[in-house]
C-alpha positions as CSV (number, residue, x, y, z in Angstrom):
1,M,0.0,0.0,0.0
2,T,1.3,3.4,-1.0
3,V,1.2,6.1,1.8
4,R,1.8,9.8,1.1
5,H,3.5,12.0,3.6
6,H,3.3,15.8,4.2
7,V,6.7,16.3,2.5
8,E,6.1,16.9,-1.2
9,N,6.8,14.0,-3.5
10,L,7.5,11.6,-0.6
11,I,5.6,8.3,-0.5
12,R,6.0,5.1,1.4
13,R,5.5,1.6,0.0
14,G,5.7,-1.0,2.6
15,N,8.6,-0.1,4.9
16,I,10.6,1.9,2.3
17,F,10.3,5.5,1.4
18,Y,10.3,6.7,-2.2
19,W,10.8,10.1,-3.8
20,R,8.4,10.4,-6.8
21,P,8.3,13.9,-8.3
22,R,6.9,15.0,-11.7
23,I,9.6,16.2,-14.0
24,P,9.2,19.9,-14.8
25,R,8.4,20.9,-18.4
26,S,11.6,22.9,-18.6
27,F,13.5,19.6,-19.0
28,L,13.0,19.5,-22.7
29,L,14.7,16.1,-23.3
30,C,12.4,14.3,-20.8
31,P,9.0,12.9,-21.8
32,A,6.2,15.3,-21.1
33,G,4.4,14.5,-17.8
34,S,6.9,11.8,-16.8
35,R,7.9,11.1,-13.2
36,L,11.1,10.0,-11.5
37,S,10.8,7.1,-9.0
38,L,13.8,6.9,-6.7
39,S,14.0,4.6,-3.7
40,L,15.5,6.5,-0.7
41,Q,16.7,3.2,0.7
42,A,15.5,4.3,4.1
43,S,12.7,3.2,6.5
44,D,13.3,5.9,9.0
45,H,10.8,8.7,8.4
46,R,13.2,11.4,9.7
47,K,15.9,10.5,7.3
48,A,13.4,10.2,4.5
49,H,12.0,13.6,5.2
50,M,15.4,15.3,5.1
51,M,16.4,13.5,1.9
52,A,13.1,14.3,0.2
53,R,13.3,18.0,1.1
54,R,16.9,18.1,-0.2
55,L,15.9,16.4,-3.5
56,N,13.0,18.8,-3.9
57,T,15.4,21.7,-3.6
58,L,17.8,20.2,-6.0
59,L,15.1,19.7,-8.6
60,A,14.0,23.3,-8.2
61,D,17.5,24.5,-8.7
62,L,18.0,22.4,-11.8
63,K,14.7,23.6,-13.2
64,V,15.8,27.2,-13.4
65,G,19.4,26.4,-14.4
66,S,21.0,26.0,-17.8
67,M,21.0,22.2,-17.5
68,A,17.3,21.9,-17.7
69,G,17.3,22.1,-21.5
70,T,20.0,19.5,-22.0
71,T,19.4,16.9,-19.3
72,T,17.7,13.6,-20.1
73,K,15.5,11.6,-17.7
74,D,18.3,9.1,-17.2
75,Q,20.8,11.8,-16.4
76,L,18.4,13.4,-14.0
77,A,17.7,10.1,-12.2
78,R,21.4,9.3,-11.8
79,L,22.1,12.8,-10.5
80,C,19.3,12.6,-7.9
81,A,20.5,9.1,-6.9
82,A,24.0,10.4,-6.3
83,E,22.6,13.2,-4.1
84,R,20.5,10.6,-2.2
85,D,23.6,8.5,-1.6
86,Q,25.7,11.4,-0.5
87,M,22.9,12.5,1.9
88,M,22.8,9.0,3.3
89,D,26.5,9.0,3.9
90,H,26.3,12.3,5.8
91,L,23.5,11.1,7.9
92,E,25.3,7.8,8.8
93,G,28.4,9.8,9.5
94,I,26.6,12.0,11.9
95,A,25.0,9.1,13.6
96,F,28.4,7.5,13.9
97,A,29.7,10.6,15.6
98,A,26.8,10.6,18.0
99,R,27.3,6.9,18.9
100,R,31.1,7.4,19.3
101,R,30.4,10.2,21.8
102,G,27.9,8.0,23.7
103,R,25.5,10.9,24.2
104,P,23.0,10.8,21.3
105,H,20.8,13.4,22.9
106,D,23.4,15.8,24.4
107,I,22.9,19.5,23.5
108,T,26.7,19.7,22.8
109,D,26.2,17.4,19.8
110,V,23.4,19.6,18.6
111,E,25.7,22.7,18.8
112,M,28.5,21.0,17.0
113,D,26.2,19.9,14.2
114,L,24.8,23.3,13.8
115,E,28.2,25.0,13.8
116,N,29.3,22.6,11.1
117,G,26.1,23.2,9.2
118,W,26.6,27.0,9.3
119,A,30.2,26.5,8.0
120,Y,28.8,24.8,4.9
121,R,26.0,27.3,4.6
122,L,28.7,30.0,4.3
123,L,30.4,28.0,1.5
124,E,27.0,27.6,-0.2
125,N,26.3,31.3,-0.2
126,F,29.7,32.8,-0.8
127,G,31.6,29.9,-2.6
128,P,34.9,28.4,-1.6
129,H,37.0,31.0,-3.5
130,T,35.9,33.9,-1.3
131,L,37.8,34.1,1.9
132,L,35.6,35.0,4.9
133,T,37.2,36.3,8.1
134,L,34.0,36.4,10.0
135,D,35.2,39.6,11.7
136,D,33.1,42.7,12.0
137,G,32.2,44.0,8.6
138,C,32.6,40.6,6.9
139,P,29.6,39.7,4.8
140,G,29.7,36.2,6.2
141,R,29.6,37.6,9.7
142,A,26.6,39.7,8.7
143,L,24.8,36.6,7.4
144,L,25.4,34.8,10.8
145,D,24.3,37.9,12.7
146,R,21.1,38.1,10.7
147,N,20.3,34.5,11.6
148,G,20.9,35.2,15.3
149,I,24.1,33.2,15.7
150,P,25.6,34.0,19.2
151,D,29.1,35.5,19.3
152,A,30.3,32.6,21.5
153,H,29.9,30.2,18.5
154,I,31.6,32.3,15.8
155,A,35.1,31.0,16.5
156,N,34.0,27.4,16.2
157,I,32.1,28.1,12.9
158,K,35.2,29.9,11.6
159,A,37.4,26.9,12.4
160,D,35.0,24.5,10.7
161,Y,34.6,26.9,7.7
162,A,38.4,27.2,7.2
163,S,38.8,23.4,7.4
164,A,36.0,22.6,4.9
165,R,37.2,25.4,2.5
166,S,40.8,24.2,2.6
167,Q,39.7,20.6,1.9
168,F,37.6,21.8,-1.1
169,L,40.4,23.9,-2.5
170,H,42.8,21.0,-2.5
171,K,43.6,19.8,-6.0
172,G,42.4,16.3,-5.2
173,H,38.9,17.6,-4.4
174,E,38.8,19.5,-7.7
175,N,39.6,16.3,-9.5
176,R,36.8,14.5,-7.7
177,L,34.4,17.3,-8.6
178,R,35.3,17.0,-12.2
179,A,34.8,13.3,-12.1
180,I,31.3,13.8,-10.7
181,M,30.4,16.2,-13.5
182,K,31.8,13.9,-16.1
183,E,29.8,10.9,-14.7
184,F,26.6,12.9,-15.0
185,E,27.6,14.4,-18.4
186,I,27.6,18.0,-17.0
187,P,29.6,20.3,-19.2
188,D,32.9,21.2,-17.6
189,S,32.7,24.9,-17.2
190,A,33.5,27.3,-14.3
191,L,29.8,28.1,-13.8
192,N,28.8,24.4,-13.7
193,Q,31.6,23.7,-11.2
194,E,30.3,26.4,-9.0
195,R,26.7,25.1,-9.2
196,T,27.8,21.5,-8.5
197,A,29.9,22.7,-5.5
198,M,27.0,24.8,-4.2
199,N,24.6,21.8,-4.3
200,I,27.2,19.7,-2.4
201,F,27.6,22.4,0.3
202,R,23.8,22.8,0.5
203,G,23.3,19.1,1.0
204,R,25.8,18.9,3.8
205,A,24.4,22.0,5.5
206,D,20.8,20.7,5.3
207,A,21.8,17.3,6.7
208,L,23.8,18.8,9.6
209,M,21.2,21.5,10.5
210,A,18.3,19.1,10.6
211,T,18.9,18.6,14.4
212,D,15.2,18.6,15.5
213,E,14.5,15.3,13.8
214,R,17.9,13.9,14.7
215,Y,17.9,14.9,18.4
216,P,14.3,15.0,19.4
217,L,15.0,14.5,23.1
218,A,17.8,17.1,23.4
219,D,16.8,20.1,25.6
220,K,17.1,23.1,23.2
221,N,16.8,25.5,26.1
222,L,20.3,24.7,27.2
223,S,22.0,26.4,24.3
224,E,21.9,30.0,22.9
225,L,22.4,28.5,19.5
226,T,19.0,26.8,19.7
227,G,17.2,29.8,21.3
228,G,17.9,28.9,24.9
229,S,20.4,30.0,27.5
230,P,23.9,28.7,28.0
231,P,24.4,26.0,30.7
232,R,25.2,27.4,34.2
233,E,28.7,25.8,34.3
234,T,29.5,27.4,31.0
235,A,28.3,30.8,32.2
236,D,30.4,30.5,35.4
237,Q,33.5,29.6,33.4
238,S,33.0,32.5,31.1
239,S,32.7,35.0,33.9
240,D,36.0,33.9,35.5
241,Q,38.2,33.9,32.4
242,P,38.2,35.2,28.9
243,H,36.3,33.0,26.4
244,Q,38.4,30.1,25.1
245,T,37.2,28.5,21.9
246,K,36.9,24.7,21.7
247,A,39.2,24.6,18.7
248,S,42.0,26.2,20.7
249,A,41.6,24.6,24.1
250,S,44.6,23.0,25.6
251,S,44.9,19.4,26.5
252,A,44.7,20.4,30.2
253,D,41.1,21.5,29.6
254,S,40.1,18.5,27.7
255,E,37.6,17.3,30.3
256,A,35.6,20.5,29.9
257,V,35.9,20.8,26.1
258,P,33.7,18.6,23.8
259,F,34.9,17.2,20.5
260,R,35.3,19.5,17.5
261,L,33.9,17.9,14.3
262,T,36.1,19.4,11.6
263,H,36.6,18.0,8.1
264,T,40.3,17.0,8.2
265,A,41.8,13.6,7.4
266,P,42.8,11.8,10.6
267,D,46.4,11.2,11.5
268,L,48.2,7.9,11.8
269,T,47.6,8.0,15.5
270,L,43.9,7.4,14.9
271,L,44.5,3.9,13.9
272,S,44.9,3.0,17.6
273,T,42.7,4.2,20.4
274,P,44.1,7.6,21.4
275,P,43.1,9.7,24.4
276,E,39.9,11.7,24.1
277,E,41.7,15.1,23.8
278,E,43.5,13.9,20.7
279,L,40.2,13.2,18.9
280,R,39.0,16.7,19.4
281,N,39.7,17.8,15.9
282,V,38.4,14.7,14.1
283,D,35.2,14.6,12.0
284,F,33.9,11.2,12.9
285,G,31.5,11.4,9.9
286,E,34.5,11.5,7.6
287,V,36.2,8.7,9.6
288,A,33.1,6.5,9.1
289,R,33.4,6.9,5.4
290,S,37.1,6.6,4.9
291,T,40.2,6.9,7.1
292,L,42.8,8.2,4.8
293,V,46.5,7.9,5.9
294,D,49.5,9.4,4.2
295,L,51.8,6.4,3.4
296,P,55.5,7.3,3.4
297,I,57.3,6.7,0.1
298,S,59.8,4.6,2.0
299,A,57.0,2.2,2.8
300,F,55.9,1.6,-0.8
301,T,58.1,-1.5,-1.1
302,Q,56.6,-3.2,1.9
303,E,53.1,-2.3,0.7
304,C,53.9,-3.9,-2.6
305,E,54.8,-7.1,-0.8
306,N,51.5,-6.9,0.9
307,L,49.8,-6.6,-2.5
308,V,51.8,-9.7,-3.8
309,K,50.6,-11.6,-0.8
310,N,47.0,-10.7,-1.5
311,K,47.5,-11.8,-5.2
312,K,49.2,-15.1,-4.3
313,D,46.3,-17.1,-5.9
314,E,46.1,-14.8,-9.0
315,W,49.7,-13.8,-9.8
316,E,52.6,-15.9,-11.1
317,A,56.1,-15.1,-9.8
318,A,56.9,-13.2,-13.0
319,T,53.8,-11.0,-12.6
320,A,54.8,-10.3,-9.0
321,N,58.4,-9.4,-10.1
322,D,57.0,-7.0,-12.7
323,A,54.9,-5.2,-10.0
324,R,58.0,-5.0,-7.7
325,A,60.0,-3.5,-10.6
326,L,57.3,-0.9,-11.3
327,V,57.0,0.2,-7.6
328,R,60.8,0.4,-7.4
329,I,60.9,2.7,-10.5
330,F,58.0,4.8,-9.3
331,T,59.5,5.2,-5.9
332,G,62.8,6.4,-7.4
333,V,61.0,9.0,-9.6
334,L,59.1,10.3,-6.6
335,Q,62.2,10.6,-4.4
336,E,63.8,12.6,-7.2
337,H,61.0,15.2,-6.8
338,D,61.2,15.2,-3.0
339,V,57.8,13.5,-2.5
340,A,57.6,12.4,1.1
341,H,54.2,10.5,1.2
342,S,51.4,9.3,-0.9
343,G,49.2,12.3,-0.4
344,Q,51.8,14.5,-2.2
345,I,51.8,12.6,-5.4
346,T,50.2,14.6,-8.2
347,Q,49.4,14.1,-11.9
348,Y,52.8,15.8,-12.7
349,H,54.6,12.9,-11.1
350,I,52.7,10.4,-13.3
351,G,53.9,12.4,-16.3
352,R,57.5,12.2,-15.0
353,L,57.2,8.4,-14.8
354,R,56.1,8.3,-18.4
355,Q,59.1,10.3,-19.5
356,H,61.4,8.1,-17.5
357,F,60.2,5.1,-19.5
358,N,61.1,7.0,-22.7
359,D,64.7,7.7,-21.6
360,I,66.0,4.5,-20.1
361,P,67.7,1.6,-21.9
362,T,65.2,-0.8,-23.5
363,R,66.9,-3.9,-22.0
364,W,67.7,-2.3,-18.6
365,G,65.9,-5.2,-16.7
366,Q,68.3,-7.8,-18.2
367,S,71.4,-6.2,-16.8
368,S,72.2,-6.4,-13.1
369,Q,74.5,-3.3,-13.4
370,L,71.7,-1.2,-14.9
371,R,69.2,-2.4,-12.4
372,A,71.5,-1.2,-9.6
373,L,71.5,2.4,-10.9
374,S,69.3,5.1,-9.5
375,T,66.6,6.5,-11.7
376,A,68.6,9.6,-12.6
377,D,71.7,7.6,-13.3
378,L,69.7,5.2,-15.5
379,R,68.4,8.0,-17.6
380,K,72.0,9.4,-18.0
381,Q,73.1,6.0,-19.2
382,G,70.2,6.0,-21.6
383,L,71.0,9.4,-23.0
384,Q,74.6,8.3,-23.5
385,M,73.5,5.1,-25.3
386,R,71.2,7.1,-27.5
387,A,73.9,9.5,-28.4
388,D,76.3,6.6,-29.3
389,A,73.7,5.0,-31.5
390,E,73.0,8.2,-33.3
391,A,76.7,8.8,-33.9
392,S,77.1,5.3,-35.4
393,G,73.8,5.3,-37.3
394,A,72.5,2.3,-35.4
395,K,69.1,1.8,-33.9
396,S,68.7,3.5,-30.6
397,P,68.5,0.9,-27.7
398,V,66.7,3.4,-25.5
399,G,63.0,3.7,-24.6
400,L,60.6,1.0,-23.5
401,S,58.1,-0.4,-26.0
402,A,54.5,0.7,-25.9
403,Q,53.4,-2.8,-24.8
404,T,55.9,-2.7,-21.9
405,I,54.8,0.7,-20.8
406,R,51.1,-0.4,-20.9
407,K,52.1,-3.3,-18.6
408,H,53.8,-1.0,-16.2
409,F,50.8,1.4,-16.0
410,A,48.5,-1.6,-15.5
411,N,50.7,-2.7,-12.5
412,L,50.7,0.9,-11.2
413,Q,46.9,1.0,-11.4
414,T,46.7,-2.2,-9.5
415,F,49.1,-0.8,-6.9
416,L,47.1,2.4,-6.5
417,Q,43.8,0.5,-6.1
418,H,45.5,-1.6,-3.4
419,L,46.6,1.6,-1.6
420,R,43.1,3.1,-1.8
421,G,41.5,-0.1,-0.6
422,N,43.7,-0.1,2.4
423,G,42.9,3.5,3.4
424,F,45.9,5.3,2.2
425,N,45.6,8.8,0.9
426,I,45.9,8.8,-2.9
427,L,44.7,11.6,-5.1
428,D,42.6,11.1,-8.2
429,W,44.9,10.6,-11.1
430,T,44.4,9.7,-14.8
431,F,46.5,7.7,-17.2
432,E,44.8,9.3,-20.2
433,G,47.5,11.0,-22.3
434,V,50.4,9.0,-20.8
435,R,49.5,5.4,-21.3
436,P,50.0,4.2,-24.8
437,K,46.7,3.1,-26.5
438,K,46.1,-0.5,-27.5
439,P,47.0,-1.2,-31.1
440,K,44.1,-1.2,-33.5
441,P,42.7,-4.6,-34.3
442,G,43.7,-4.2,-38.0
443,S,47.3,-3.5,-37.1
444,I,47.8,-6.4,-34.6
445,R,47.9,-9.0,-37.3
446,T,51.0,-7.5,-38.8
447,Q,53.0,-7.2,-35.6
448,Q,54.1,-10.8,-35.3
449,Y,55.8,-12.8,-38.1
450,K,54.2,-16.1,-38.7
451,P,56.8,-18.6,-39.8
452,T,55.7,-21.2,-42.4
453,P,56.7,-24.9,-42.0
454,A,59.5,-24.2,-44.6
455,D,60.8,-21.4,-42.4
456,I,61.0,-23.6,-39.4
457,K,62.4,-26.8,-40.9
458,P,66.1,-25.7,-40.9
459,I,66.1,-25.5,-37.1
460,F,65.9,-29.3,-37.0
461,S,69.1,-29.7,-38.9
462,A,71.0,-28.5,-35.8
463,P,73.5,-30.9,-34.1
464,I,71.1,-31.2,-31.1
465,F,68.8,-33.3,-33.4
466,T,71.2,-34.9,-35.8
467,G,74.2,-35.6,-33.5
468,C,76.6,-33.4,-31.4
469,A,80.1,-33.7,-30.1
470,G,79.1,-34.1,-26.4
471,W,76.7,-32.7,-23.8
472,E,79.0,-29.7,-23.3
473,E,79.5,-29.2,-27.0
474,R,76.0,-29.6,-28.4
475,E,76.5,-26.8,-31.0
476,K,79.2,-28.9,-32.7
477,S,78.4,-31.8,-35.0
478,G,79.1,-35.3,-33.8
479,D,77.6,-38.7,-33.2
480,V,75.7,-38.3,-29.9
481,V,72.1,-37.3,-29.4
482,Y,70.9,-36.4,-25.9
483,H,67.2,-36.4,-25.0
484,D,66.1,-33.5,-22.8
485,S,64.1,-30.3,-23.1
486,L,66.3,-29.0,-26.0
487,F,65.4,-32.1,-28.0
488,Y,61.7,-32.6,-27.3
489,M,60.3,-29.1,-26.4
490,P,61.0,-27.7,-29.9
491,L,59.0,-30.6,-31.4
492,L,56.1,-29.8,-29.0
493,F,56.3,-26.1,-29.9
494,V,56.0,-26.8,-33.6
495,Y,53.3,-29.6,-33.5
496,L,51.1,-28.4,-30.6
497,G,51.7,-24.6,-30.5
498,A,51.6,-24.4,-26.7
499,R,53.1,-21.7,-24.6
500,R,56.7,-21.8,-23.4
501,K,55.9,-22.0,-19.7
502,E,53.2,-24.6,-20.3
503,L,55.7,-27.0,-21.9
504,A,58.6,-26.2,-19.6
505,G,56.5,-26.9,-16.5
506,L,55.0,-30.2,-17.7
507,G,55.1,-33.0,-15.1
508,V,55.6,-36.7,-15.9
509,N,52.0,-37.3,-14.9
510,D,50.8,-34.7,-17.3
511,V,51.4,-37.1,-20.2
512,Y,49.1,-40.2,-20.1
513,E,47.1,-42.6,-22.1
514,T,43.3,-42.3,-22.6
515,E,40.7,-44.2,-24.6
516,N,41.4,-41.7,-27.4
517,G,45.2,-42.2,-27.3
518,W,48.1,-40.5,-25.5
519,V,47.5,-36.9,-24.4
520,V,49.4,-33.9,-23.0
521,D,47.3,-32.4,-20.1
522,V,48.1,-28.7,-19.9
523,R,47.0,-28.0,-16.3
524,A,48.2,-26.3,-13.2
525,N,50.6,-28.4,-11.2
526,E,53.2,-28.1,-8.5
527,L,55.8,-26.8,-11.0
528,R,53.8,-23.9,-12.5
529,R,50.5,-22.3,-13.0
530,I,48.5,-21.8,-16.2
531,K,47.7,-18.4,-17.7
532,T,43.9,-18.6,-17.8
533,I,41.0,-20.9,-17.2
534,Q,40.8,-21.7,-20.9
535,S,44.5,-22.6,-20.9
536,H,43.6,-25.9,-19.2
537,R,43.2,-28.3,-22.1
538,L,43.9,-31.8,-23.3
539,L,46.0,-32.0,-26.4
540,P,46.7,-35.1,-28.4
541,L,50.4,-36.3,-28.3
542,P,51.7,-35.9,-31.9
543,D,52.6,-39.1,-33.7
544,E,55.9,-37.6,-34.6
545,L,57.0,-37.5,-31.0
546,I,55.9,-41.0,-30.4
547,R,58.1,-42.0,-33.4
548,L,61.0,-40.2,-31.8
549,N,60.6,-42.2,-28.6
550,F,59.1,-39.5,-26.4
551,L,57.1,-42.1,-24.4
552,Q,60.3,-44.0,-23.6
553,Y,61.9,-40.8,-22.5
554,R,58.9,-40.1,-20.2
555,T,59.3,-43.6,-18.7
556,E,63.0,-43.2,-18.0
557,I,62.4,-39.8,-16.3
558,K,59.6,-41.2,-14.2
559,K,61.7,-44.2,-13.1
560,L,64.4,-41.9,-11.8
561,G,61.8,-40.3,-9.5
562,Y,61.5,-36.9,-11.1
563,D,58.3,-35.0,-11.0
564,A,59.3,-32.6,-13.8
565,L,59.1,-34.0,-17.4
566,F,62.2,-31.9,-18.2
567,P,64.3,-31.9,-15.0
568,D,67.3,-30.3,-16.8
569,L,65.4,-27.0,-16.5
570,F,65.1,-27.2,-12.7
571,S,67.4,-27.0,-9.7
572,H,66.7,-26.8,-6.0
573,L,69.7,-24.5,-5.8
574,T,68.0,-21.7,-7.7
575,E,64.7,-19.9,-8.3
576,N,65.1,-19.7,-12.0
577,D,62.1,-19.8,-14.4
578,P,62.2,-23.1,-16.4
579,G,60.7,-21.3,-19.4
580,D,63.4,-18.7,-19.3
581,R,66.1,-21.3,-18.9
582,F,64.9,-23.1,-22.1
583,Y,64.8,-19.8,-23.9
584,D,68.4,-18.9,-23.0
585,Q,69.5,-22.3,-24.2
586,F,67.5,-22.7,-27.4
587,I,67.7,-19.2,-28.9
588,P,71.4,-19.7,-29.8
589,V,70.4,-22.9,-31.6
590,M,67.9,-21.0,-33.7
591,Q,70.4,-18.2,-34.4
592,Q,73.0,-20.8,-35.5
593,S,70.4,-22.5,-37.8
594,L,68.6,-19.5,-39.3
595,G,71.2,-16.7,-39.2
596,E,69.8,-13.4,-40.4
597,A,66.5,-15.1,-41.2
598,L,65.6,-15.4,-37.5
599,W,62.4,-13.6,-36.8
600,Q,61.6,-11.5,-33.7
601,R,60.0,-13.1,-30.7
602,S,61.4,-16.3,-32.0
603,L,59.7,-18.9,-29.8
604,H,56.3,-17.2,-29.5
605,A,56.3,-16.9,-33.3
606,L,56.2,-20.7,-33.6
607,R,52.8,-20.6,-31.8
608,H,51.6,-18.0,-34.4
609,G,53.0,-20.2,-37.2
610,L,51.0,-23.3,-36.3
611,S,47.8,-21.3,-36.0
612,N,48.3,-19.6,-39.3
613,S,49.2,-22.8,-41.1
614,L,46.1,-24.6,-39.8
615,K,43.9,-21.7,-40.8
616,Q,45.3,-21.7,-44.3
617,R,44.6,-25.4,-44.5
618,G,40.9,-25.0,-43.6
619,V,40.8,-25.6,-39.9
620,P,38.0,-23.5,-38.3
621,P,39.3,-20.7,-36.0
622,A,37.3,-22.0,-33.1
623,I,39.2,-25.3,-33.2
624,I,42.5,-23.4,-33.4
625,D,41.5,-21.4,-30.3
626,D,40.7,-24.6,-28.5
627,L,44.1,-26.0,-29.4
628,S,45.9,-22.8,-28.4
629,G,44.0,-22.3,-25.1
630,R,42.4,-19.1,-26.2
631,L,38.9,-17.9,-25.6
632,S,36.8,-17.8,-28.8
633,D,34.2,-15.3,-29.8
634,G,30.5,-15.9,-29.8
635,E,27.8,-17.5,-27.6
636,T,28.0,-20.8,-29.5
637,N,31.7,-21.3,-28.7
638,N,31.7,-20.0,-25.2
639,R,28.4,-21.1,-23.8
640,Y,26.7,-23.8,-25.9
641,T,29.5,-26.0,-26.8
642,D,32.5,-27.7,-25.1
643,V,36.1,-27.6,-26.1
644,A,36.9,-29.7,-29.2
645,G,37.6,-33.3,-28.4
646,I,40.9,-35.2,-28.8
647,S,39.9,-36.9,-32.1
648,L,38.8,-33.6,-33.6
649,M,42.0,-31.9,-32.4
650,R,44.1,-34.8,-33.8
651,D,42.5,-34.4,-37.2
652,A,43.1,-30.7,-37.2
653,L,46.8,-31.0,-36.2
654,A,47.3,-33.7,-38.9
655,K,47.0,-30.9,-41.5
656,F,50.3,-29.4,-40.4
657,P,53.0,-31.1,-42.5
658,I,55.8,-33.2,-40.9
659,I,59.0,-31.2,-41.1
660,T,61.2,-33.4,-38.8
661,D,61.2,-36.6,-40.9
662,D,65.0,-36.3,-41.3
663,I,65.5,-36.9,-37.6
664,Q,66.1,-40.6,-36.9
665,P,64.8,-42.3,-33.7
666,R,67.5,-43.3,-31.3
667,D,67.6,-45.1,-27.9
668,I,67.0,-42.7,-25.1
669,N,70.2,-41.1,-23.9
670,L,69.8,-38.8,-20.9
671,L,72.2,-36.1,-19.9
672,P,74.7,-37.6,-17.5
673,W,73.9,-35.3,-14.6
674,V,70.2,-35.9,-15.1
675,R,70.7,-39.7,-15.0
676,K,72.8,-39.4,-11.8
677,K,70.3,-36.9,-10.3
678,Q,73.0,-34.3,-9.7
679,P,72.5,-30.5,-9.7
680,P,72.7,-29.1,-13.2
681,P,76.1,-27.6,-14.0
682,W,74.6,-24.2,-14.7
683,A,73.0,-23.9,-11.2
684,R,74.6,-21.8,-8.5
685,P,73.3,-21.3,-5.0
686,G,71.2,-18.2,-4.8
687,R,71.3,-17.6,-8.6
688,K,68.1,-16.6,-10.2
């Protein structure tokens, strides 16, 4: 049943109040005669009355403003909903302050709310850019005098006004104001900024000054501010000594001085339970919404480690190291500009970070000497390398790629979200204009070379596959073939198109026989994670690997007690990435075989090459995506059908030609230190 109340446009349905006004005709883009229907999300009639009156005032202001002719019904509904939410926040904050004081009906709380309310009323009437002294002759003082504000409360109102004005004039608050205007598609102009700010101030003032409904049991006769007389003890104190404002009272008088509810961010001391006098200048309404703490720059590294701990189930070790590197770089840039804590970081510093990326060596992360340099010294090294390259006519090895910069900004965004989520003071920044845009879909196809089977075949003429001089001289021709990751992983790359880490981290139990034949199960295990959910897939073991005794190799490795299918890539003495270890060993083999014909991103290109070859031979893209562990487009592929089965995948892979038929099968010959279960010769304690 719908019940109407004496407040205009306020109705009650069940236990919930709604605001349902008719949209004025001046809103030209709204349907004639239409209404808004907004749930106030409140069952308390006092809260509902305050919010409805505030929304009625807001609608009246918008009706006569310039926005009425350009605002749609949806925009108007979202703007009113935001105002409702803000009012609710204020009311809950005020209630929190009252509960914290333990005296919900004390006249002192009424006075403090009214003083704060008049501070915001001054900002509403005169704007934040006008400095009011509230001395005799000040227009703000005249407004207070006309409304009968006693002189004893002027100092407190002045303190609250100064605090609220300072907060609004902070650059971070201006950014938030612009964000609100952008969200509601309000044109960004000086006039509209003033109007938006005025509505914010009015809403806060209305909420704070509605004390009759919030404190119905408080005795208004005990305060001059509410039309009564001051308490006897206050009068006695004022007759004995000059008036001392609450804002300036000393800690010695803390028993006689109530809290001051100002609008300043709390200090670090508020994270514990401080003495009552230390909380005198805290706005508990603001504390209820967000306790913002300035995090010292020196603590960024530790906070990054906390982020890594939070992401332990989502991030791989490489991702965590990328985040650490970004935070280390960002900290260095901030220290260069004498930034002490998180609250001092501005948009300017984001721009300095972007320029830093342009001026450092491209491969700085691969050099321990370069990683040890400070940010300033690293840029100097980059400038020198750039000058040397220009002098010799070579390509400059300076400046990170757009893709790498995008990755760093993604990590920075994650780090900032972590700081905000943990209550640290972070201003509103934007990465627009500094983060490189994603490449257009049409240009992505040309960025990676896709080797054909004919391009790849020369690799398998290397001594590793045909016979080498020994396990320490595998680049030289000879009569010995060793079976390890260097022998079998390139075959898996070419015929399955899996990712490097997927293959390097295979376990002996990830290769097994099913009713559809032998399979390679790409799944998360104790050795490594997988990239995405769709990366988990069953792949048919290529017949060519079976011909080259891959199953016998698996059996030998399992008999020795290894968990890893390629134990030559692992060592308990190090924390190396097995995929990186394989890369470092196999790229020289590719360079020796292909020479100048070697393409960029050499290993990953093999993955592209298989997909392209299958597509050119008529394999549907959805099947190729299932083979590659990628997410296909469309409801049919993602919702209504399962991943392609082993038989279908085997038929698709059979369309890729055999390019390793020159390799002859041999008896399994493991590396000597693998057979003896000794540490690999390349491993050193503590080496990464």
